[in-house]
Legacy VTK file of the C-alpha trace (Angstrom):
# vtk DataFile Version 3.0
C-alpha trace
ASCII
DATASET POLYDATA
POINTS 327 float
0.000 0.000 0.000
3.013 2.308 0.025
3.031 4.410 -3.148
4.084 7.914 -4.066
0.851 9.858 -4.473
0.086 13.573 -4.738
-2.798 13.996 -2.333
-5.439 16.634 -3.147
-5.550 19.994 -1.404
-8.625 22.186 -1.058
-7.374 24.150 -4.096
-7.359 20.978 -6.204
-10.695 19.817 -4.823
-12.250 23.183 -5.631
-11.115 22.832 -9.239
-12.364 19.202 -9.346
-15.786 20.407 -8.165
-15.908 23.203 -10.752
-14.694 20.810 -13.455
-17.481 18.343 -12.652
-19.991 21.192 -12.774
-18.836 21.952 -16.322
-18.938 18.254 -17.283
-22.471 17.839 -15.934
-23.767 20.974 -17.660
-22.130 19.833 -20.898
-23.842 16.448 -20.637
-27.203 18.089 -19.971
-26.653 20.426 -22.901
-25.861 17.525 -25.221
-28.945 15.605 -24.075
-31.476 18.453 -24.056
-30.003 21.185 -26.245
-32.113 23.676 -24.285
-29.759 25.236 -21.724
-29.314 28.928 -22.380
-26.265 30.971 -21.412
-23.695 28.197 -21.862
-22.718 28.724 -25.485
-19.148 29.642 -24.426
-18.754 26.789 -21.929
-15.371 25.738 -23.377
-14.006 29.261 -23.016
-15.310 29.501 -19.430
-13.737 26.176 -18.571
-10.401 27.107 -20.127
-10.312 30.450 -18.313
-10.917 29.091 -14.814
-8.530 26.178 -15.437
-5.758 28.641 -16.288
-6.617 30.646 -13.185
-6.453 27.490 -11.054
-2.995 26.627 -12.412
-1.667 30.140 -11.858
-3.079 30.185 -8.321
-1.605 26.786 -7.451
1.790 27.822 -8.806
1.760 30.986 -6.715
0.453 29.296 -3.537
2.927 26.408 -3.535
6.000 27.989 -5.119
5.501 31.752 -5.175
7.099 34.176 -2.716
4.949 37.242 -3.364
2.308 37.176 -0.607
0.192 39.960 -2.124
0.092 38.239 -5.502
-0.868 34.964 -3.810
-3.731 36.629 -1.939
-4.924 38.357 -5.112
-4.955 35.174 -7.191
-6.667 33.137 -4.469
-9.434 35.723 -4.123
-9.852 35.848 -7.907
-9.955 32.037 -8.081
-12.609 31.841 -5.336
-14.718 34.584 -6.959
-14.596 32.888 -10.373
-15.487 29.491 -8.867
-18.474 30.890 -6.971
-19.637 32.682 -10.127
-19.676 29.351 -11.992
-21.580 27.818 -9.065
-24.244 30.536 -9.279
-24.661 29.961 -13.011
-24.964 26.209 -12.480
-27.661 26.721 -9.851
-29.827 28.374 -12.532
-29.634 25.364 -14.870
-32.526 23.378 -13.300
-34.885 26.329 -13.848
-34.567 25.965 -17.612
-35.308 22.242 -17.447
-37.994 22.026 -14.788
-40.872 22.567 -17.242
-39.606 20.090 -19.807
-42.245 17.381 -20.438
-41.236 13.769 -19.873
-37.961 14.568 -18.139
-35.814 11.455 -18.364
-34.288 9.642 -15.411
-30.759 10.428 -16.633
-31.528 14.169 -16.612
-32.851 14.002 -13.045
-29.735 12.121 -11.921
-27.510 14.715 -13.627
-29.368 17.543 -11.881
-28.907 15.870 -8.497
-25.184 15.446 -9.244
-24.947 19.098 -10.325
-26.491 20.199 -7.022
-23.945 18.096 -5.138
-20.998 19.525 -7.094
-22.281 23.069 -6.474
-22.344 22.317 -2.744
-18.761 21.088 -2.972
-17.721 24.318 -4.745
-19.188 26.352 -1.881
-17.548 24.124 0.735
-14.046 24.175 -0.741
-14.198 27.869 -1.641
-14.957 28.550 2.025
-12.078 26.302 3.156
-9.605 27.924 0.756
-10.604 31.384 1.973
-10.346 30.398 5.639
-7.025 28.608 5.229
-5.133 30.939 2.876
-6.799 34.335 3.229
-7.698 34.242 6.943
-4.921 31.901 8.091
-7.243 29.475 9.898
-6.543 25.791 10.481
-9.317 23.604 9.083
-10.507 20.965 11.618
-9.975 17.383 10.490
-13.680 16.525 10.782
-14.530 19.186 8.164
-12.087 17.914 5.576
-13.036 15.825 2.556
-10.288 14.179 0.543
-12.276 13.073 -2.497
-15.455 14.462 -4.041
-16.017 11.065 -5.685
-15.529 9.000 -2.497
-16.390 11.431 0.335
-16.220 8.645 2.938
-12.451 8.360 2.380
-10.223 8.999 5.396
-6.647 10.279 5.713
-4.636 7.481 7.330
-1.236 7.930 8.973
0.657 4.646 8.926
2.473 5.305 12.197
5.874 4.183 10.939
9.227 5.907 10.647
8.609 7.116 7.109
5.202 8.507 8.223
3.531 7.158 5.109
-0.014 8.322 4.364
-2.828 6.503 2.607
-6.410 7.309 1.685
-9.064 4.766 2.599
-10.220 3.149 5.830
-8.460 1.292 8.607
-9.131 -2.448 8.583
-8.999 -4.548 11.753
-8.230 -8.236 11.119
-7.944 -11.095 13.611
-6.178 -14.310 12.646
-5.891 -17.665 14.407
-2.845 -19.908 14.836
-3.464 -21.395 11.379
-3.393 -17.905 9.774
-7.108 -17.925 8.915
-8.867 -14.581 9.326
-11.601 -15.238 11.893
-12.852 -11.661 12.289
-12.558 -8.355 10.472
-14.024 -4.866 10.649
-13.864 -1.824 8.384
-13.303 1.066 10.789
-15.106 4.322 10.000
-13.527 7.296 11.797
-12.482 4.984 14.631
-9.175 4.262 16.339
-7.565 1.035 17.540
-8.117 1.378 21.324
-11.907 1.526 20.862
-11.950 -1.871 19.129
-10.822 -4.250 21.880
-14.065 -4.672 23.853
-16.349 -5.029 20.767
-13.856 -7.503 19.282
-13.870 -9.657 22.431
-17.670 -9.705 22.292
-17.724 -10.723 18.611
-15.217 -13.522 19.157
-17.219 -14.800 22.137
-20.478 -14.640 20.175
-19.162 -16.195 16.952
-17.075 -18.937 18.599
-18.940 -19.811 21.815
-17.604 -23.365 21.986
-13.960 -22.386 21.451
-11.534 -21.860 24.307
-9.277 -18.864 23.613
-5.825 -19.618 24.980
-4.291 -16.287 23.990
-5.217 -13.058 22.261
-2.442 -10.778 21.067
-2.568 -7.050 20.265
0.076 -4.451 19.448
0.821 -1.285 21.439
-1.649 0.792 19.442
-4.536 -0.949 21.261
-3.254 -0.128 24.744
-5.442 1.553 27.323
-6.068 0.819 30.988
-9.694 -0.095 30.263
-8.659 -2.494 27.485
-6.090 -4.133 29.761
-8.711 -4.617 32.485
-11.208 -5.999 29.953
-8.676 -8.580 28.748
-7.705 -9.506 32.296
-11.351 -10.198 33.189
-12.151 -12.005 29.934
-12.041 -15.753 29.311
-8.710 -15.401 27.461
-6.090 -17.372 29.369
-3.047 -15.388 28.213
-3.851 -11.864 26.953
-0.961 -10.092 25.239
-1.318 -6.302 25.261
2.025 -4.434 25.471
1.878 -1.194 27.393
2.610 2.065 25.634
4.839 4.514 27.488
6.640 4.144 30.815
6.599 0.732 32.487
6.437 0.152 36.232
7.826 -2.929 37.975
4.615 -4.888 37.506
4.480 -4.084 33.757
8.102 -5.171 33.300
7.503 -8.464 35.077
4.403 -9.154 32.997
6.048 -8.375 29.660
9.238 -10.280 30.537
7.231 -13.441 31.125
8.585 -16.097 28.680
5.070 -17.013 27.497
4.215 -13.332 26.951
7.400 -12.764 24.926
6.860 -15.913 22.870
3.295 -14.964 21.955
4.297 -11.378 21.246
6.935 -12.556 18.753
4.287 -14.639 17.002
2.191 -11.499 16.588
4.543 -10.356 13.818
2.951 -13.012 11.579
0.044 -10.572 11.187
2.287 -8.378 8.992
2.717 -11.213 6.495
-1.047 -11.814 6.617
-1.618 -8.137 5.780
0.879 -8.338 2.923
-0.931 -11.418 1.603
-4.242 -9.578 1.809
-2.786 -6.823 -0.370
-2.031 -9.481 -2.975
-5.686 -10.554 -2.778
-6.901 -7.193 -4.155
-6.852 -5.129 -0.948
-4.012 -2.929 -2.188
-6.577 -0.699 -3.864
-10.368 -0.838 -3.982
-11.778 -0.265 -7.473
-15.448 -0.255 -6.435
-17.320 2.970 -5.704
-19.183 3.834 -2.502
-18.743 2.736 1.092
-21.099 -0.305 0.888
-19.178 -1.595 -2.122
-15.888 -0.854 -0.354
-16.988 -3.107 2.512
-18.127 -5.806 0.090
-14.769 -5.609 -1.685
-12.980 -6.103 1.644
-15.160 -9.119 2.471
-14.512 -10.765 -0.895
-10.771 -10.180 -0.551
-10.759 -11.801 2.891
-12.759 -14.730 1.510
-10.160 -15.152 -1.256
-7.392 -14.991 1.344
-9.002 -17.690 3.514
-9.596 -19.928 0.474
-5.919 -19.546 -0.399
-4.881 -20.553 3.128
-7.256 -23.519 3.001
-5.884 -24.577 -0.383
-2.317 -24.423 0.936
-3.328 -26.560 3.936
-4.981 -29.182 1.705
-1.970 -29.295 -0.622
0.374 -29.698 2.341
-1.760 -32.535 3.746
-1.732 -34.249 0.341
2.030 -33.825 0.074
2.580 -35.415 3.517
0.216 -38.232 2.588
2.242 -38.985 -0.547
5.505 -38.892 1.423
4.176 -41.411 3.967
2.906 -43.677 1.174
6.267 -43.513 -0.552
8.071 -44.330 2.697
5.819 -47.356 3.267
6.497 -48.565 -0.275
10.269 -48.244 0.234
10.036 -50.103 3.543
7.998 -52.907 1.971
10.482 -53.220 -0.923
13.377 -53.478 1.496
LINES 1 328
327 0 1 2 3 4 5 6 7 8 9 10 11 12 13 14 15 16 17 18 19 20 21 22 23 24 25 26 27 28 29 30 31 32 33 34 35 36 37 38 39 40 41 42 43 44 45 46 47 48 49 50 51 52 53 54 55 56 57 58 59 60 61 62 63 64 65 66 67 68 69 70 71 72 73 74 75 76 77 78 79 80 81 82 83 84 85 86 87 88 89 90 91 92 93 94 95 96 97 98 99 100 101 102 103 104 105 106 107 108 109 110 111 112 113 114 115 116 117 118 119 120 121 122 123 124 125 126 127 128 129 130 131 132 133 134 135 136 137 138 139 140 141 142 143 144 145 146 147 148 149 150 151 152 153 154 155 156 157 158 159 160 161 162 163 164 165 166 167 168 169 170 171 172 173 174 175 176 177 178 179 180 181 182 183 184 185 186 187 188 189 190 191 192 193 194 195 196 197 198 199 200 201 202 203 204 205 206 207 208 209 210 211 212 213 214 215 216 217 218 219 220 221 222 223 224 225 226 227 228 229 230 231 232 233 234 235 236 237 238 239 240 241 242 243 244 245 246 247 248 249 250 251 252 253 254 255 256 257 258 259 260 261 262 263 264 265 266 267 268 269 270 271 272 273 274 275 276 277 278 279 280 281 282 283 284 285 286 287 288 289 290 291 292 293 294 295 296 297 298 299 300 301 302 303 304 305 306 307 308 309 310 311 312 313 314 315 316 317 318 319 320 321 322 323 324 325 326
């Protein structure tokens, strides 16, 4: 999942929103031929695209603060002007008899893109003109997949990905026995619900150990694991360790199970090879379905490897018996 990607800024997203407004109006114009005031749509598109490029160049590489402020204000004004023109489009189509389903869908999409123009124009003004910091909960990283989240990988290279965090639980045979697509959630909040799901889905199974990494640590999670039916919970503490923490984590069984936890990294790498490197479906429900199908493919692969290994051992034993009989 580690690739070199240029992630969108609010300047880029504002242009994407305006661009999709032009595309939608063009499609409506081609289908109806009755939208007035858009005869020079190509010229309008070309003009604001040039303004976007000049503004981006000045914002990211320019040193003249006044020129940057001037271009940003001009870019915002031009974008909002296009938005206002797009908002008048439905009025010219509302009285058309037998309006087709495709036209209605295009009008809904146009309304959504106009809303995005207003949103990103406001964010650009607040961030660049007024010097505000935009709260994370207000940010959108894709107008096509608005559910997408900005994910810090938490490693030395501080890699960043767009998508959703995925929680997977594997057993000693490397099968994935539980998974969850996390929506605006963090690791520490997952321990208690996970324990409940495991208990509910595998009521007859005795859990000898359950291993987590440091990212799941919290005092409440530690207490929940200690009072659960898990015989040997493995939850390394984050931060300073007292004498009791050191004794617990220096336990030979604890250290042995913690070393085995690294196998999860190879499981994750294998999942990436089963299509989870990038989701090509659109929408959050389809994203979740894509994850489920990838995990199913992963488990079938593990099962196939186990069956092939059992067959190989069976052939070896048969061959050994034949050699012994011949001798």
